[in-house]
C-alpha angles and dihedrals in degrees: 000000000000119000114258092253090058092047090054090050090050090051092051089049091050090050089048091234140111131235088251094052093043091051092048095045095047102032097249127149107262089208092057093051094045091049089053093047092049091050091240093120135022112227119250117237092253091060092049089048091050092049091054092045092048093050111025092190090071110103108230088196090059094042095049103033107014092241126135126357125330092240127044121238106273090232089060094047113131123208105223098201104130131067089238092055091048092049091050090049090048091052091050091051093048089052091049091049092047090051091050092048090053091048089054091050097253 
């Protein structure tokens, strides 16, 4: 499985964007994204959640666990525009993270 920094790079490539453009377009800290891409920092869950909310084509499954394709099928794309949708997404991500932690013996 690719390191998280490589998965983020793969996602940016699939979106045909750069960290700089993604940060500018979606109001992210460029420094945070560059630190993740360099492997200097691991992203916090809130940043991963914001990335997926900002660009619904990003596959959270791929980003978190390296499984599947970097981008979701456009037909499955979900528009996370309500608080309820974001909370549901957050709960799904927490469950995915908990499952991965258990798989790693944590």
